Residue frames as a rotation matrix with the C-alpha (Angstrom) as fourth column:
UNK 1
-0.730 -0.385 -0.564 5.20
0.650 -0.138 -0.747 -23.07
0.210 -0.912 0.351 -21.23
UNK 2
0.315 0.915 0.251 2.28
0.650 -0.401 0.646 -21.41
0.692 -0.040 -0.721 -19.41
UNK 3
-0.683 -0.444 0.580 2.65
-0.068 -0.752 -0.656 -18.19
0.727 -0.487 0.483 -17.51
UNK 4
-0.453 0.515 -0.728 1.17
0.890 0.308 -0.337 -18.18
0.051 -0.800 -0.598 -14.05
UNK 5
-0.216 0.475 0.853 -1.58
0.182 -0.839 0.513 -15.61
0.959 0.266 0.095 -13.71
UNK 6
-0.938 -0.146 -0.316 -2.19
0.338 -0.164 -0.927 -13.67
0.083 -0.976 0.203 -10.54
UNK 7
0.160 0.986 -0.045 -5.24
0.910 -0.129 0.395 -12.21
0.384 -0.104 -0.918 -8.91
UNK 8
-0.747 -0.350 0.566 -5.42
0.187 -0.927 -0.327 -8.45
0.638 -0.138 0.757 -8.45
UNK 9
0.137 0.751 -0.646 -7.18
0.969 0.032 0.243 -7.36
0.204 -0.660 -0.724 -5.26
UNK 10
-0.527 -0.238 0.816 -7.95
0.197 -0.968 -0.155 -3.66
0.827 0.079 0.557 -4.76
UNK 11
-0.135 0.449 -0.883 -8.76
0.983 -0.051 -0.176 -2.29
-0.124 -0.892 -0.434 -1.31
UNK 12
-0.643 -0.018 0.765 -10.47
0.356 -0.892 0.278 1.02
0.678 0.451 0.580 -1.81
UNK 13
0.353 0.794 -0.495 -12.16
0.897 -0.138 0.419 3.43
0.264 -0.592 -0.761 0.57
UNK 14
0.758 -0.012 0.652 -12.01
-0.051 -0.998 0.040 6.87
0.650 -0.063 -0.757 2.11
UNK 15
-0.311 -0.922 0.231 -9.06
-0.238 -0.160 -0.958 8.00
0.920 -0.353 -0.169 4.19
UNK 16
-0.673 -0.105 0.732 -9.04
-0.727 -0.091 -0.681 6.48
0.138 -0.990 -0.015 7.66
UNK 17
0.356 0.924 -0.138 -11.53
-0.884 0.381 0.272 3.70
0.304 0.025 0.952 6.95
UNK 18
0.405 -0.250 0.879 -9.08
-0.583 0.671 0.459 0.89
-0.705 -0.698 0.126 7.77
UNK 19
0.878 -0.106 -0.467 -7.56
-0.381 0.434 -0.816 -0.24
0.289 0.894 0.341 4.48
UNK 20
-0.087 -0.996 0.024 -4.12
-0.738 0.048 -0.673 -0.49
0.669 -0.076 -0.739 6.09
UNK 21
-0.241 0.089 0.966 -5.50
-0.858 0.445 -0.255 -2.58
-0.453 -0.891 -0.031 8.93
UNK 22
0.804 0.567 0.178 -7.08
-0.384 0.724 -0.573 -5.01
-0.454 0.392 0.800 6.46
UNK 23
0.611 -0.655 -0.445 -3.82
-0.464 0.159 -0.871 -5.19
0.641 0.739 -0.206 4.48
UNK 24
-0.331 -0.784 0.526 -1.76
-0.900 0.095 -0.425 -5.91
0.283 -0.614 -0.737 7.60
UNK 25
0.118 0.461 0.880 -4.13
-0.675 0.687 -0.269 -8.72
-0.728 -0.562 0.392 8.59
UNK 26
0.950 0.239 -0.203 -4.04
-0.306 0.564 -0.767 -10.30
-0.069 0.791 0.608 5.12
UNK 27
0.366 -0.896 -0.249 -0.24
-0.492 0.041 -0.869 -10.16
0.790 0.441 -0.427 5.01
UNK 28
-0.242 -0.441 0.864 0.07
-0.970 0.137 -0.201 -11.62
-0.029 -0.887 -0.461 8.52
UNK 29
0.749 0.586 0.309 -1.58
-0.564 0.809 -0.167 -14.88
-0.348 -0.049 0.936 7.44
UNK 30
-0.221 -0.872 0.437 0.85
-0.392 0.490 0.778 -17.79
-0.893 0.000 -0.450 7.04
UNK 31
-0.473 -0.097 0.876 1.39
0.543 0.751 0.376 -19.50
-0.694 0.654 -0.302 3.68
UNK 32
0.749 0.658 -0.082 0.35
0.345 -0.492 -0.799 -16.52
-0.566 0.570 -0.596 1.56
UNK 33
-0.314 -0.842 0.438 2.18
0.859 -0.055 0.509 -15.17
-0.404 0.536 0.741 -1.45
UNK 34
0.755 0.656 0.019 0.96
0.624 -0.708 -0.332 -11.58
-0.205 0.262 -0.943 -1.67
UNK 35
-0.519 -0.797 0.307 2.78
0.839 -0.545 0.004 -8.62
0.164 0.260 0.952 -3.20
UNK 36
0.376 0.633 -0.677 1.97
0.741 -0.644 -0.190 -5.06
-0.556 -0.430 -0.711 -2.14
UNK 37
-0.087 -0.313 0.946 2.07
0.814 -0.570 -0.114 -2.04
0.575 0.760 0.304 -4.41
UNK 38
-0.301 -0.110 -0.947 3.06
0.806 -0.560 -0.191 1.04
-0.509 -0.821 0.257 -2.41
UNK 39
0.537 0.596 0.597 1.08
0.804 -0.577 -0.147 4.18
0.257 0.559 -0.789 -3.27
UNK 40
-0.709 -0.687 0.159 2.36
0.630 -0.718 -0.296 7.76
0.318 -0.110 0.942 -3.35
UNK 41
0.483 0.860 -0.167 0.72
0.853 -0.418 0.314 10.58
0.200 -0.294 -0.935 -1.41
UNK 42
-0.256 -0.528 0.810 1.30
0.272 -0.843 -0.463 14.27
0.927 0.102 0.360 -0.82
UNK 43
0.761 0.526 0.380 -0.22
-0.229 -0.329 0.916 14.22
0.606 -0.784 -0.130 2.66
UNK 44
-0.131 -0.800 0.585 1.93
-0.915 -0.130 -0.383 14.16
0.382 -0.586 -0.715 5.77
UNK 45
-0.511 -0.099 -0.854 2.67
0.057 0.987 -0.148 10.78
0.857 -0.124 -0.499 7.37
UNK 46
0.592 0.703 0.394 0.39
-0.482 -0.082 0.872 9.75
0.645 -0.706 0.290 10.19
UNK 47
0.090 -0.542 0.836 1.73
-0.972 0.136 0.193 8.41
-0.218 -0.829 -0.514 13.45
UNK 48
0.153 -0.129 0.980 3.38
-0.231 0.959 0.163 5.03
-0.961 -0.251 0.117 12.86
UNK 49
0.963 0.188 0.195 3.52
0.145 0.250 -0.957 5.32
-0.229 0.950 0.213 9.05
UNK 50
0.067 -0.997 0.022 6.90
0.177 0.034 0.984 4.73
-0.982 -0.062 0.179 7.43
UNK 51
0.388 -0.019 -0.921 8.07
-0.793 -0.516 -0.323 6.29
-0.469 0.856 -0.215 4.16
UNK 52
-0.288 -0.428 -0.857 8.59
-0.893 0.443 0.079 3.68
0.346 0.788 -0.510 1.42
UNK 53
-0.992 0.110 0.055 6.73
0.079 0.916 -0.394 1.09
-0.094 -0.387 -0.918 3.50
UNK 54
-0.250 0.963 -0.100 3.20
0.532 0.050 -0.845 2.45
-0.809 -0.265 -0.525 3.91
UNK 55
0.895 0.428 0.124 3.42
0.354 -0.512 -0.783 5.17
-0.271 0.745 -0.610 1.22
UNK 56
-0.349 -0.863 0.366 5.93
0.919 -0.392 -0.049 7.15
0.186 0.319 0.929 -0.76
UNK 57
0.511 0.513 -0.690 5.44
0.684 -0.729 -0.036 10.52
-0.521 -0.453 -0.723 0.94
UNK 58
-0.460 -0.604 0.650 6.12
0.876 -0.427 0.223 13.39
0.143 0.673 0.726 -1.49
UNK 59
-0.237 0.372 -0.898 5.52
0.231 -0.876 -0.424 17.11
-0.944 -0.307 0.122 -1.53
UNK 60
0.804 0.569 0.173 3.90
0.333 -0.190 -0.924 18.84
-0.493 0.800 -0.342 -4.46
UNK 61
0.561 -0.681 -0.471 7.28
-0.756 -0.653 0.044 20.50
-0.337 0.331 -0.881 -5.15
UNK 62
-0.402 -0.790 0.462 9.15
-0.510 0.613 0.604 17.17
-0.760 0.007 -0.649 -5.30
UNK 63
0.215 0.556 0.803 6.59
0.432 0.683 -0.589 15.79
-0.876 0.474 -0.093 -7.76
UNK 64
0.907 0.118 -0.405 7.60
-0.249 -0.624 -0.740 18.45
-0.340 0.772 -0.536 -10.31
UNK 65
0.062 -0.982 -0.180 11.23
-0.940 -0.119 0.321 17.27
-0.336 0.150 -0.930 -10.35
């Protein structure tokens, strides 16, 4: 029995460069089988961002617990 291997794609760039826009476009394409790994950040959510969808928004205090 062979295990199916995936392809890891990393979108990397400075804050505000458009990584989320690229991700949304890729995931909007029909007949794709992508999985998204949600990152954690200590910054405040930007307008339209949703906790546990776009990021896991945490404070420095909550990271210690």
